[in-house]
C-alpha positions, 0 to 999 in steps of 0.5 A: 153466730154463723153456721161456720162458727158453730161447726168450728166450735163443735169440731174443737169440742169433739177433738178435745173430748176424744183427747180426754178419753184417751188420757188417764186423767189422774196421771196427766191432770195438770197437762190436761188442764193446761191443754184445755185452757189453751184450746179454749183460748184458741177457740175464743180467739178464732170466734172473736176474730170472726165477729162473735162477742162474749160477755158476762162471767164467761168473758171474765173467765176467759180473760183471767185464763189468758192472763194466767197463761201469759203470766206462766209464759212470762215468768221465766223471762222475769226470772232471767231478767232478775238473774241478769240484773243481779249478775250485773250488780255483783260485777259492779260490786266486785269492781268497787270492792277491788277499788276499795282494796286498792285504796286501802293498800295505799292508805296502809302503805302511807300509814306505815311510812308515817309510823317510820317517820314518827319513830325517826322523829322520836329518835332524833328528839332523844338524840337532841335531848342527849346532846343538850344534856352532856357538857362535852362537845359531840357530833350527831351521826347515823348508823349506816350498817353493821360490820360483815365480820359479826353483829357484835363486832363493829358498826359504821356511822356516816361521819368521819374526819371531815366532821372532826371524828377521831380514833378513840372517840366515845359513841353514845345513844339515848339508851346508853354507851354504844362503843368507840371509834377505831377508824375515822375515814373521811366521811364515815367511821368504824365503831366497835361496840362496848361488847367488843373485847377491844373496847375498854373504859371506866365504869361505876356501880350506881348502887354501891359506888364501886368502880372498875374497868369494863371490857367486852367479852365478845359474845354480847356481854361485858365483864367488870374487871379489877374489882377487889373481893372486899368491894360490894357489887350486887346482882342486878346493880346498874353499871354506868360510865364513870367519866375517868379516862375521858372516853365517855361522859360520866353517868351514861348507862352501860348495863346491869350485873347478872353474875358475880363469882368470888374465889379465895385464891383471886383478889378480884371478883369476876363480874358479868354485865349484860348491856342495855337491850337497845344497844344494837338497835340504835339508829342515831348516835352521838360521837363525844369529843 
């Protein structure tokens, strides 16, 4: 070892010793240890550069110390790399999630369309079954919209005089009697529902056989007229079309009895009928000829 290296080593030792004396060891313990390691490592590097060789345990200690310093210095870099990688992964996951949401919305839209098609298919099957079940000639039609004058006042269908539709024709659905045609245009017709006061037709009590005339009240209900007090009609009885008068095929469901009033001074009962629940939900109907 040359005199220059010896003097240099001695100089570093004195500097470190003076620095340690000026500091309070307990208060700055970690800083002192780190400074010593850096100072010793720098000294070893300088001595090695000038040809001094180390070996044994001292060399291993220096190597471990330098490696520890490297790990401490490199730790923030590793953390930053992991954070950046995780951020990129999150961005990619978000993009994939948005794509999956878009695909899911498309599938939901298609599913809703298929549900509508399924409902229409079932409705058409019901109308076909009804058409094949009745003996009278009939024309299938679709409900276009309900009249602006009131939900219970009228509805319009997509068939008219060109299809053989005439004023007074009865209109039915798979659920029951719908109404009567009051105006037959060339390609569409106006229909008043059975709850309209202008709609009058013959009915029969399915339980007792009592017959009467059904007429709309105008508030979503019907009344069964001309039923003598001596005739039997019970609350909850099903009311069907009788076929008399030629408006409707016999046996078409109209509704059920919800109220019966008898007065000694009247010869007729006052009977109120509620129509079947799907009266105003029919999309496809049959016009009876």
